[in-house]
C-alpha positions, -999 to 999 in steps of 0.1 A, spaced: -179 137 -584 -154 110 -575 -177 83 -562 -206 69 -582 -239 87 -576 -268 63 -573 -305 70 -572 -328 46 -554 -366 48 -560 -395 28 -548 -433 34 -553 -445 -2 -548 -466 8 -518 -487 37 -508 -457 59 -507 -427 74 -526 -393 66 -512 -362 79 -529 -325 83 -519 -295 99 -534 -264 78 -524 -227 85 -530 -200 62 -517 -223 48 -490 -233 83 -478 -269 96 -482 -268 130 -497 -306 135 -496 -336 113 -491 -374 115 -490 -402 92 -478 -437 105 -484 -469 87 -478 -489 88 -511 -519 65 -516 -523 80 -551 -507 105 -575 -472 89 -576 -470 92 -613 -474 130 -612 -452 135 -581 -423 112 -589 -401 134 -611 -406 166 -592 -397 147 -561 -365 134 -576 -357 168 -590 -359 182 -554 -338 154 -542 -310 162 -567 -311 199 -558 -309 192 -521 -280 167 -528 -261 193 -549 -264 172 -581 -279 172 -615 -296 144 -636 -264 140 -656 -244 133 -624 -262 100 -619 -241 68 -624 -269 43 -618 -305 40 -609 -320 14 -585 -357 8 -586 -380 -13 -565 -396 -41 -585 -422 -54 -560 -440 -74 -549 -466 -48 -539 -491 -25 -556 -493 -33 -594 -498 2 -605 -471 17 -582 -446 -9 -594 -453 -2 -630 -450 36 -624 -415 35 -610 -401 7 -631 -412 22 -664 -402 58 -654 -368 47 -642 -361 26 -673 -370 56 -694 -348 79 -674 -319 54 -674 -322 52 -712 -321 89 -716 -291 93 -693 -273 62 -707 -268 47 -672 -278 12 -659 -311 7 -642 -310 -21 -615 -341 -38 -603 -343 -47 -566 -371 -67 -550 -386 -53 -518 -380 -86 -501 -343 -82 -507 -344 -46 -497 -360 -54 -464 -332 -78 -454 -303 -56 -466 -280 -47 -437 -292 -75 -414 -272 -104 -400 -284 -138 -391 -317 -155 -402 -344 -131 -414 -379 -137 -426 -389 -106 -446 -426 -99 -454 -449 -75 -472 -485 -74 -461 -511 -85 -487 -549 -86 -485 -570 -113 -468 -545 -122 -441 -518 -130 -466 -482 -118 -470 -453 -119 -495 -424 -136 -477 -388 -146 -483 -361 -160 -460 -326 -147 -459 -298 -166 -442 -322 -192 -429 -315 -230 -425 -347 -237 -444 -351 -224 -479 -380 -199 -480 -382 -186 -516 -403 -156 -525 -440 -166 -521 -475 -153 -514 -487 -172 -482 -515 -171 -457 -500 -160 -424 -520 -184 -403 -507 -213 -425 -470 -206 -419 -453 -237 -405 -442 -232 -369 -409 -251 -375 -397 -220 -395 -389 -205 -361 -352 -215 -361 -328 -201 -334 -320 -164 -339 -348 -158 -365 -363 -123 -367 -393 -111 -386 -391 -79 -407 -416 -60 -428 -451 -47 -430 -465 -80 -420 -437 -86 -396 -456 -82 -364 -483 -108 -374 -457 -133 -385 -437 -127 -354 -467 -135 -333 -475 -166 -354 -439 -180 -351 -430 -167 -317 -400 -148 -329 -389 -111 -324 -402 -84 -348 -376 -59 -357 -376 -28 -380 -358 -30 -414 -323 -13 -412 -331 10 -441 -361 27 -458 -370 11 -491 -353 37 -513 -321 37 -492 -318 -1 -493 -325 -2 -531 -298 25 -537 -273 5 -516 -280 -28 -533 -279 -11 -568 -245 4 -559 -232 -31 -551 -246 -46 -583 -235 -18 -605 -210 -30 -631 -223 -66 -630 -242 -83 -658 -278 -80 -648 -312 -83 -665 -332 -52 -672 -354 -41 -643 -389 -56 -646 -419 -59 -622 -416 -88 -598 -451 -102 -593 -461 -131 -572 -498 -132 -579 -519 -122 -610 -534 -88 -612 -568 -83 -594 -583 -68 -625 -591 -92 -653 -604 -89 -688 -642 -90 -692 -656 -125 -697 -682 -112 -721 -678 -118 -758 -662 -88 -777 -685 -65 -796 -691 -72 -832 -673 -48 -855 -694 -35 -884 -680 -26 -918 
């Protein structure tokens, strides 16, 4: 294959999204709602993706993987699986945050968001006058002066944020796997850090506060 073949994968939400991309053209793609069972389904899903795209594992030139923020377990599943696959195939694995993926392909100021529990959302601004770095925020606390001219709201918390700020809510240009593959293709060949989970809050589960059991000889 003349053009690099890039796989994009994301399981950071209650879904599996994957795309096989070559030279900007989608050869095959899948988006499947999946509240659980992603670990068991991921590799068979990718195998089917490759078959439908007329490719094999060894044809891959790079792998893009969603690093969150989102579901802790889902993020770990895809990041660890794709790092292992990339190591086996000796190709780069490129981490892409979901907030970057949401804004890919947009023009003008964008406030990307991912819904979180208890009226919160992960947000990040792209192309905005005000700097809005990745953060976990309470939607009702968002400052109204963020609503600069031309701003649009994108993402799973986009409608609530749009109503709060009085700006349009528009769909993301690409599904997660597609955006991740496209960004990975652009970053391929650059010096990048290894893909790693991108967390903006601590895990809900915490170690027990009780004293550890006494070990007997």
